[in-house]
N, C-alpha and C positions, 0 to 999 in steps of 0.2 A: 456370522457371515462376514466375509471381507471381500469386497469387490472394488473396482476402480473406475474412475471417471475423469472427465475433463470439462471445463467450462468452454463452450463454443458460442456463447452469447456475449454481448457487450458487457453487461452487468447483471448479476443475479443476486437477489437478497438472500442472506442467510439469517434464519429466524431463531429465536430462543426456544420456541415450541413448534410442533408440526401443524401450523395453522397460518393462513394468510393474515389473520388478525393479530398474530404474535409480533412482538417487538423485533425489528431488524437489529441484529447485533454485529453484523459483518456484511461485506459484499465480496462476491467473486468477480474477478475481471477476466476477460478473454484469455485463455491459455492456462489458467490455474488448474493444477492437478489435484485430484481428490481421492481420498480413501473412504469408501462407503462401508459403514459399520452396521447399519440397521435400516430397515424399511418399515414405515408405519403408514397405512393407507396409501396416499399418493406423495409421501415425503421420504427423502433419504436423510439419515443421520450421517453427517460427513465430518472428516477432518481435512483441512487444507494441508497439502504436503509441505508447503514452505514454512508453516509455523505451527501445524497440528491443532489449529483452532477448531473447536467443535460447534456444530450448529445444524439446523434443519433446512433443506432446500427442496423445492418442488421438483419431483421426478422429471417433469416435462422440460425442465430447463437444464438438464444435465445429460451429457453424452457418455454412456457407459463404454469402457474400453477394456480389452483383455490385459492380463497382468504383463505379458511381454511387450505390449504397446506402451503401457504405463512405465515399465522399466526403461524402455528406449528413450521416451520423452524425458524421463527423470534424469537420465545420464547425458542428454544432449546439452551442449553449452547454450545458455539462455541467450535469446535475441529479443530485444524489446522495441516496441514502438516508442519513438522519441518525440513525436508530435503530440500536441494536446488532443487532437482528433484526426482520424483518417478513415477511409472507406476501403473495405476489401470486397472485390466483386468477382463472382464466378463466371465461367464461360456461359453458363445458362442465364446470367443476368441477376442471380440472387446476390444481395449485398449484406455485409455485416459492418456495423459501425464499431470502430475500435477506439479506445482511449489510451492516453499516456500511461506507460508502464505495462501495457498488455504484453504477455509473452507470446511469441509467434512460433507455433509448433512447425516442425519440418520446413523451416525457412530456407529458401534458396532463390537468389535473383529476383527479389521483390515478390515472391509468391510464397504462399503457405499451403499446405495440404492438410485438410481435416476430413472428418467422416464422410462428407458428401462431396468431396472433390477438391479441386485446386482453385485458389483465389489469388487475384492480383491485388497488391496493396498500393494505394495511391497516398504515399506519405513517406516521412523520413524514418529511417530505421537506425537503432543503435545495435550494430552487428556484433559487438563484443562488450564484455564488462569493462567499464571505465576504471581507471586508476583511482583508488580511494583517497583522493586529495580533498582538502577543504574546498577548493575552488570548484571542483566537479560537483560536490554535494550542493554547494550554494547555486550553481547553475541549474541543476535539476530542480531544486526547491523553488527557484524563482518562476519556473514554468507553471506552478500551481497558484501563483499570486492572484488573489481575488476569487478563488474558489470558495463557494459558500460552505459553511459548516454543516455537516450532516452526521448525526450519530450513527456509527457503523459504516460510514461511507469510505470508499477507497478510489475515487475518481476525480478528475478535474471539474465534474459537475456536482460534487458534494463529497466532503471528506471530514474525518475527525482528526484530532491532534496526533494520535498514535498511528492511525492509518497513513497519515501524511509522512511521518518520519519513517515508517516501515517501507513505504513504496520508494521514497527517495534513496534509502540505503540499499534496497534490493537492486537498484540499477547500478550500483558500484560493487555489487557482489557480497554485501554484508547482510546476513539475515538478522532481523529483529523480531521479537515476539510481537503479538498483536496489540497488547495492552501496555500502558505506561508502567504498571507494576512489574511486568516482565522486562521491559526495556531498561529500567533503572538498575537492574541487577548486573548489567553488562559494563565492561570498560573500566578505564582508570579514572579515579576521582580527581578532579581539579579543584583545588582548595579556594582559589580566589578568582573573581570575575576578570580581573586584569591579566590573568594567566590563561584565559580561554582563547582557543583558536577557532577560526572559521571552520564549521562542520562539526564542532562539539555539540552534544545534546544537553540542554538545560531542562531540569525537572522542577516541578512546583507542587506544593502540598496545600491542603485545606486546613481549616481550623482544628481538625482531628488529627493533623499530621500525617494524612494519607496522601500519597503521591497521586495526583489526579490530572496533571497537565504536563506536556512536553513540547519543546520547540528546538529549532536549529539555530545555533549561534552564527551570526554573519560576521561579527567582529565583537570586540569587548564592550560595545555600547549598543548593539542592535541584535534583534532576534526575529526570525520568521516563524510563524506558528499559526495554527488553525484555531481561531477564537472568534466566532461570528462569521468570519471568513479567513482565508489565509492572508495574513497581513504582516507588515514589518513594524515593530515597535521598539522603543528604547528598553534597555535592560541595565540594571546595576546590581549591587550586592543585596539589595532588598528584594528585587523581583522585576516584573514587567510594569513599566510606567506608560500609561496611555496619555500622550501629550494633549490630545483635544479635550480629554476629560479632566486633565490635571490630577490624576490619581493612579495609585498602584492597583492592579487587578489580580496579580498572581504573585504569591510569595515564593521566593527561590528556595529550593531545598538542596539541590546538588547539581554539579556540572560533571558530565561524564565524557571522556574521550574514547570513542569507539574505534577509530582508524589507527 
């Protein structure tokens, strides 16, 4: 079976297995388009359109749509919420809480149209894709500053390192894979930290030389990344140095220029 859907809730957990007790491996945010590949009990096996990431979601939290609706939304120019948080309210008084990076389907004049009608948005909108400059990347990244770390998270209320970089780059029109191992395959390799530009991605490996962490270079001495929370730390050719602890926490593997 192949069916289609859209996330019309603020945040939806994507799980490794079809169970509420299973690990959350990803999150949908409002406006994400989905390909539904299978159903088991009350769970859909889905791929998110923007990165084809697979997982299980509760049927009750997904709005099925027809293929022609899916194709229309897929081909629309993306419009994003640019506030950390906003409220969308229908004429009937129903409200939806939206988070930074939410895609706004059928957007027009501060309204969106979804399955149960028209909603007015009380918040700031990014009506077009921003130019892929280092400063734009940094400006978006800074909006997540202080967000707590959450494995599988993709919102200003909880995010992981690769979810953070993926969302920031999506708002400048550059698709990234969901995981660090996919993101590290992209772009041009930068050989030295003093050649890095604002907006470059820095990747870090563990003792087994497996890439496990990613962050966004702010300049050749600082990086913003999700580790405990989204924070700014020092970086040099060894890796990330936490000033308050006087130690390195992540070993630099490679720097990549995506823009």
